[in-house]
N, C-alpha and C positions, 0 to 999 in steps of 0.2 A: 569175509571168508572164514568165519570162526563159528564155533558152536558153543553155546553156553555151557553145555555139559562137559566140554573138553577142557576149558580153561577155568580158572578161578574167577568167580563172578565179581568179586571186589576189584580184582586187578582189571577185569574187563570194563567195569563201569568207570573206573578211574581213567582208563585209556580212552573211553568213548565220550564220556560226559564232561569231564573237567575242561577239556580244551574249548568246549562250546558253551561253557557256563550253564549247562543244562542239569538241573537237579531233579532227576527222575528216579523212580524206583527201578533199580537195575533188574530186579526180578520181573518187573512188568515189561521191561525192554526185552529181556530174554524170552519171556513168554510170547511176546509179540513176534520175536524172531522164530520161535519154535511153533508158530501157529500151524494148524493142520493144512491150510490151503493158502494159496496166493491171495485170494480174495480177502481172507481174514487178516493177513498181514497188511494189505493195502488199507483195509478198513481201520486197522489199528493206527496206521500212520495218519490217516485222515482225522481220527479222533484226537490224537496226541498233538499234532501240529496244525490242526484246523485248516486243512487243505481240502479243496473240492475233489470229488472222486476223479474227475477227468484230468486233474492236474498231476496225478501220480503216473509216472512212466517207468515201467520195469524193463530192465535189460538183464539177460541171463546168458552166461557163457556155456560153451559146450562142456559136457562131462568128461572128466579125465580120471582114469583108474590110477589110484595112488595107494601107497601103504604108509601106515603110521604106527607108532608104538603106543600101545594102550595097556597099562598094568603089566608092563614087562613083556607084553605079547605083541608081535608084529601083525598088524591087521590091515587088510586091503579094503579099500572102499572107493566109491565114486565121489570125486570132488568137483565142485563147480562154483562159480562166482555169480551171485545174483545181487543186483543193485536196483534201488528205487530212486528215481530222480524227481525232484520237485520242479515241475514245469510251469509253475504259476505265472512267472514273469513272461515266459515265452508265449504261453497261451493268451495272456492279456495282450501282448503285442500283436499276436496273430489275429485275435478278434478285432482289434482296432484296425489293422490293415484290411481285414475282410469287410468291415463296415465302411471304411473309406472307399474301397473298391466298388462295393455295391452302390454307395452314394454317387460315386463318379459315373458309374454305368447308368444309374437312374437319370442323372442330370444330362448325360449325353443323349439318352433316349428321348427325354423331354425336348431338348434342343432340336434334335433331328425331327421330331414330330411337329415342333413349332415351325421349322423351316418348310417342311412338307405342307403343313396347313397354310402357311403364308403363300406358298406357290399355288396351292389348290384354290385358295381364296382369291388370289390375284388373277390367275389365269383361267379359272373354271367357275367357282362359285360366285365370285364378284361380278364377272361379266354376265353370268346368268341372272343374278339378282338385278343388275342394271337393266337387262333386257325386260325383265318382268316389271321393273319400275317404269320403264318407258311406256309399256303397254298400259299399265295402270294409270299413268299420268294422262295419256291421251284419252283413255276411257273416261276419266273423271271430267276432263275439260280439253277437248281437242284444240281449243284456241287459246291455250295458255300464252301469256306474253313472252316475247323473246327475252332471253336473259340479258342483264345489263353488263355482266362481266365478260370481257373478250379475252380470247387466248391469242398468243402470238402466232401470226401467220404471215407469209410473204406475199405482198401485193405488187411486187416490183415488175412482175411479168404480165400483169393484167391491168386494164384501164379501170377507172372508177366506175364507169357505167356497167361493165360486164361483171364487176365484182360485188355489187350491192347485195344480190340475193345469195351468192356463194358465201359471202362473209356472214350473213345472217344464219345460213345453214351451218357453217362451222361453229358459230357461237352456240347455236342450239345443241349441236352434236357434242361439242366439248363439255358443255355445262352438264349434260346428262351423263356422258361417258366417264369423264374424269372429275366428277364433282368433288371427290375426296382426295385427289392426287395432286402433287405439286408438278411444276413444269418439267423438272428433271425426270420424274417418273413417266410423265406423258411421252417424252421423247424416247423412252426405252421400250414402249409398247408399240404394237401395230403389226406384228408379224405372226400372229397366232390366229387359229381358226375362230376362237371366240371373239377376237377383235373384228373379224370380218362379219360375224353374225350380228354383233352390236351395230356396226356401221350399216348393215343391210336393214335391220329393224328400224334404226333411226331414219334412214332414207325413205323407207316405205311409209312410216307414219308421217314424216314431214311432207312427202308427196301427197298423201291423203289429205292432209290439212290444207296444202296449197291448192290442190285441184278442186276440192269440194268446198272450201271456204267455210264461212260462218253458217251458211244454210245447211251444210252437210255435217255439222257438229253432232247433231242428234244421231245421225246414221253411224258415225264413227263410234260414239259413246255406246250406242245400243249394241253394236256388234263386237266391241272390245270388252265390254263389261262382263264380269263373272257372275254366275248365278250362285245360289246356295250350294255349299259343298265344294266350291272352288271350280266347278265345271264351267267351261266357256259356252256361251250361247251360240246357237246355230246362226249361220250367215243369213241375214235377211235385209237386203238393201232397201226395200220399199217399206220403211218404217212409217208409221203415221206422222202427218205433219203437225206443227205446233204454231199457234197464233202468237205473234210477237209484235212489239212496237219498235220502230226504228226510224232513223233518218235515211232517206234514199237519195242518192246523187247519181245522175247520168252525166257522163263526160264524153263528148263526141269530138272526133278529129274533124275540123272543118275542111270542106272540099276533099273528103276522103276518096270519093269516086275518081276524081281527076288525079289524085296522088297515086291511086292504085293502077290506073291506066298508064301513068308515066313511069312508075317504078317496077311494076309487075312483081317478080319474085323478091325484089329487095324491099317491098313494102313491109315484110315481116321485121326487118331490121329497124325501120322507122317506128313501127308500132312498139317494139320492145324498148327502144330508146325513150319513147314518150311514157310508156308504162313504168319504166324505172324511176323517172322523176315523179310521176303521179303516185305510185305506190309508196315511195319513200316518204313523201310529204304527208300522205293520208295516214300512214302508220305512225309517223312522228307526232302529228298533232291530234290524232284521235284520243279522246279522253280514256286513260287507262287502257290504251291499245284497243279501243273499241272499233276503230276504223278497219274495215276489211273489204277486199276486192272480191265481189261475188262472181262476176262474170267478165271475161274479156271477149267482147263481141267483134273483134277486128277493128271496126271504125268507132266503137263506143265501149265504155267501161261502166259497169254498175258497181258503185261503192255503197256499202251498207254500214251504218253506225247503229248497231243494235243497242236499244235501250234496255230491253228485257222481255221475257215472256209475259203474256197478258196476265197470267196468274200472279207473277211477281210484281208487276206494276200495280195491280189492284191491291195487293197486300201492302205495298208501300204507301199507297194513298190512304188506306184505312189506318195504318199506323200514324201517319201524319195527322189525320183527322182526330184520332184518339188523343194525341198530344195536345191538339188545340182545345178540345173540350175539357181535358183534364186541367189545363191552365185556367180556363174560364171558371171551372168549379173551384179551383184554389182561390181565385180572387173573390168569388162570392162568399166563401167561407170566412174570409177576413172581414167582410162588411156586414154580414147578416147574422141573425141569431140561429141557433141550432134548428129550430122548426123551419125557418125559411131556407136554411141550407138543405134540409132533406127534400123539400119540394123542388128547389132549384136543381138539385142533383138528379132527381127523377126526370125533370123536364129535359135536362141536358142529355141524359142517357137515352131517353126516347128519341130525341132529335138525332143523336149519333146513330142509333140503330136504324132510324128511318133513312138517314143518308147512306148508311152502309148497305141497306137493302137495295138502294138504287143501283149501287155498284155490283151487288152480288145477287140480284134478283134471279139471275140464271147462271149456271156454271160458266166459267171462263171459256171452256172449249165449246160451249153451246151458244155463246152470244153471237148475235147477228152483226154484220158489218156496220149497220147504222148505229147499233148500240155501242160497238167498239169506238166509233168516231166521236161519241159523246164524252169520252174520258178526257179530262183536261190534263195533258201532259206537263203543262207549264207549272203545275203545283208540285211536281216531283222535286225533291231536294237535289240541287246541283244540276238541274236541267239547263239553265242558262249557260253555265260553263261547258257542259257537254255539247250544246249546239254551237256555241261560239268557236270551240276548238275544231268542230267538224267543218265549219265554213272557213276557218283560217287555213286548214289543210288544203282546201281547194284554191284559195287565194294565193297561197305560197306555191302551189303547183303552177298557177298562171305565171307567176314571176319566174319560177324555175324554168319553164319552157322557153322563155325569152332571155334567159341568162345562161343556160347550160351550153357549154361549148360544143358538145356533140350534136345537139339539135340545131344550134346556130349554123353549123356546117351544112345541114340540110337546106337551109334557106338559100345557100349559094349554088345548090344543085340546079343546073340549067334545065333538067328535065321537069322539075317542079314548076319552074317559072315559065314553062312552055316557050322558052326561047325569047321572051319579050321583056324580061326583067327579073329582079330578085323575087323569090317566093317568101311566104311567111307561114310557118307552122303555127296554127292557132287551135285552141280548144274552146268548146262551148259547154257551159255548165248549167244543169237544171237540178233543182232540189225540191223535195216534198217530204212531209213527215206524216206518219200514221201507222196503221197496223198492216200486217202481211202474214201469210201462212208460209212458213219455211219448212222445207222438206224435200223429198225425192220425187221426181217425176220420171216414170218409165217402167221398166220391168226388170226381171232378174238378169236379162241379157245386157241392158244398157240403162243407166239412170243418170239424171242430171239433178244436182242439188240447186234449188233456186227459190225465189220468193214470188208468190202469186198475190197480187193485191192491186186495187185501183190506184193506190198511192205510188206503186212502182210505175204504173202507166203515166201517172201525173208527172212524175219526175222526168220521164221520157218526153212528155209533151212540153214541159218547161224548157228542156234542152232544145227541142225543135223550134220553139217559139223565139228563141234568142235571135234566129236569123231574121224573123219578121221585124223585130224591134231594133236590130242592129247593135246588140249588146253581147257581152260574153257570159253574163250571169243572169239567171232568172230564178227567183225563189218564190215559192207559194206563200200564201198568208199563214198557213200552218207553221212553216219554218220561222217566219218573221216573229210570230208570237212567242216562240221559244227562246229567242235571242235576248241578250242583256240589253239594257238601255243604251249603252255606248255603241253596241253593234247596230241596234235599230237606227240610231242617229246617222250611221254611215250608209244606210240603204235609201233608195229612192222608189217611191210608189209610182209605178208607170201607168197602170190601167186596172180596170176591174172587168173580169172576163168570165166566161164559162168555156170549158174545153170540150172537144168532141167526145161524146159518150157520157157526159155529165151535165147535170142541170144546176150544179152548185155554183153560186156566184162567189168569186174570191178575188182579192186583190193580188196583184203580182208585183214583185219588187226586184230591183237590180242593185248590184254593187258596181258603181262606175269604175271600171278597170280599163286602163289604157296601156297598151304595150309601149315600152320605151327602149331606146337603144342603150341607155346608160344604167340599166339594172345591175350591170356587173360592178358598178361602184359600191353597191350595198351588199356585196357577196359576203357570206358567212361560212366558216368552216362547219363541218358536220358536228363537231363537239359544241361549237357556239350555237348552232341551230337547235341542237338537243337541249342545251341550257335555256335558250329562249322559250322552248316549249314547256320545260319543267317550271319555269318562273312565270307562267302565264298569269296575267291579271287583266281586268277589263280596260285598263289604261292603254293596252297595246293598240287599240283602235285609233288612238291619237298620237302615239309615240313611235310605232314601228316604222322604220324607214321605207320598207317595201310598200306598206299600205299607204303611206303618205305620198310616195312617188307615183303610184298608179292612179291616185285621185287628185294629183296636183292641178289638173285641168278643170276641176269642178270648183266653181266659185259660189259664194253665198248669193250673189246677184242672179246667177243662172238658176240656182235651186228655187229662189223665190219666184222668178218668172215662169219656170216650168210648173211649179206647184199651182200657181194661179191659173195657168192655161189648162192644166189637167182638171182642176176642180170645175172650171167653166165647161169643159168638154163633158164631164160626167153629169153636170147639172143640166146639160142640153143647150147651153149658150154657145153654139159652135162658132159663129162669126167672131165673137170676142176671144174664144179659145184659140182659133187659128192665128189671130193677131198676136196673142201672148206667146204661143208656141213658136211662131216665126222669130219673135224677139229672143226667146230662149235658144233657138237654133243659131242665131247670129252671135249671141254671147259665147256659145260653145266654140263656134268657128274662130272667133277672135282670140279666145283663150288658148286654143291649140296652136294658132299661128304664133302667138307670143311665146308658147312653149318651144317653138322651133322645130316642129315636125316637118320632115323633108317630103318631097314629092313622091319618092319611091315608097315610103311607108304609107302615104295617103292612098296611092293607087292600090297597094296591097290590101289595105283595110277596106277599100271600096269593093274589091272583089269578094270580100267576106260578107257584104251586106246584100240581102235579097229583098225584093219588093219595096225598094225605097226610091223609086223614080218619082221625082217631083213633077208638078204640072208644067205644061209647056211655057207658061208665062214666066217661070223662073228658070231661065236657061243657065243653070249653074254647071260648072265643070265637074268632072269626076272628083277632083281633089276637094272642091267645095262640099260636095255631098259627103265624102268620106270624113272630112274634118268637122262636119256638123254633128248635131245630136240625133242619133238614130231613132230613139223613142219619139222625139218631137216630130221628126219627119214622117214617121209611121202614122201617128195620130192625124197629122195634117192630110196625108194621102187618103186615109180612111174617111175623114170628114168630107174632103173635096170630091171623092168618088161618089158621094151621096148628096151632092149638090151644095155642100157647105152649110146645110141646115138640118138640125136634128129632126128625125121623124116624130110624128105625134105620139107614137107608142114607145118612145125612147124611155127605158127604165134605168138608165145610168150604168149600163154594162153592155158588152158585146160578146159575141161568140167567136172563138178561134176555131175555124173550120179545118185548118191543116193539122196533120199529126206531127 
């Protein structure tokens, strides 16, 4: 509150500068103080003290009228106090605080967005993405294998039989739905609309797969697949069929008509109990989950083991052929000169092309049925393992039917025994291999996914013929050729026949399976059975307890006698054939008596044998017939019905007239 012109400048500078150790020109200071404007004074402070413009804060008091003595004269003037404060430190602190506040707000916003994004992804985007993944998954392959990883679920309130398919459904649903979540997260979900949508989509696609099976896979894929631009294709259930190679197995419930009349509405329970055992074993032993149930026909089931589309099979055969010729060429290169190598390579190439032309002389979808039958499926890599496992699934089903507690309880149902004794639930198996057209039959109002082929009919004929021969299994020659050597050694060639509707001669084979009351001794848990399936090797035909038990009644002596009798029968030496087959039948009877089969089982088995009445000169009891060898008895009856002497035009085979 001083003016430079009022006081002595030297005294003023001494007063102001010395305490602060500031050696400035007092005239400059006074000039700064006497600047014409506030902006000039502030600019002067900024230049002198190196302070930013915004760091100078000016405070000015109100004016007050005062008088002072100037040159002996009393003068009145307006006095006020004006001060400039250096706010550098405070501004710095304020800026730091503002920066920290903005940083905190930014972090808070990011965290909030992350939480919102997590919830949106968890409850909206994630479920929608999973739903799209489900559709894309089934569009790519509607028959994807069931996941191996199981989730925790409670089975305490349901029986093993009723929970087999529900468990598989839960496994499939959880694998798709919660594929990236842990168990704790899984338990927290389930009460939102998106969860309901996912469950609905999963159930619909699962129902489509189960209802249409392997034959409807193309229908599902064609209608779920996306076109270019992400647009979904229009619904078209009647898509064109596709030719494919497969193993076909018909499984029939023996005496189904009598069971139906006895049980009436409860027959559905029996069918489902049998289907549970059948489907479980077929799915378990099918190579890479190839076993699929195509149709449940009430008293029969059609099981399909798809090898591949005709185009795929031909491509694999060509690849295998190319490898073979490339190896031959490599060997020749090591042995011959360059000139001979060139000529040999040309010869091999021409031979390979000629052989390939045989396979590809016509497009796969235009090839006739006779042409498709010429393809040698046994040359496909892994075909023996594929066929072995298919047959093993059926054999394990046979054992499971006679070991499962639920089905064994049906044997004690007085209605099935017709009030005269214990019943026996038995299955009959027929198998064939070849091509078929898979696809939809029907219209836009109703379609059925099925297989159309003479080989499907052949499998059905094989199943029906089991009753004539008194066996549980009948396999065509096509199936026998695809089996491993160990599996072939366990089969028995029964006859050479032609079936109704076909002029093709073929051998028919059986696997001698006998029902036993002690199958429960060889029970395995589901995990153990799965492990046995995963560890499959061809030695299983000699080491598996179930397989050994069901063939324990078959001796080498019996096989030798039957083989000689069958060969004589096919050669036309029927008198000698009858003698040998009678010997084989007696050996089988003795073996089964030694095994300890009781009368009730014999009588039950007898009721399952049709057309096995022996001649009057052999007045055997029902038990004797049931414990004998059905194929031997059948051949003897056939030969004796024609006088016991082969006709002159005998060609070594006979026709099976019944379907």
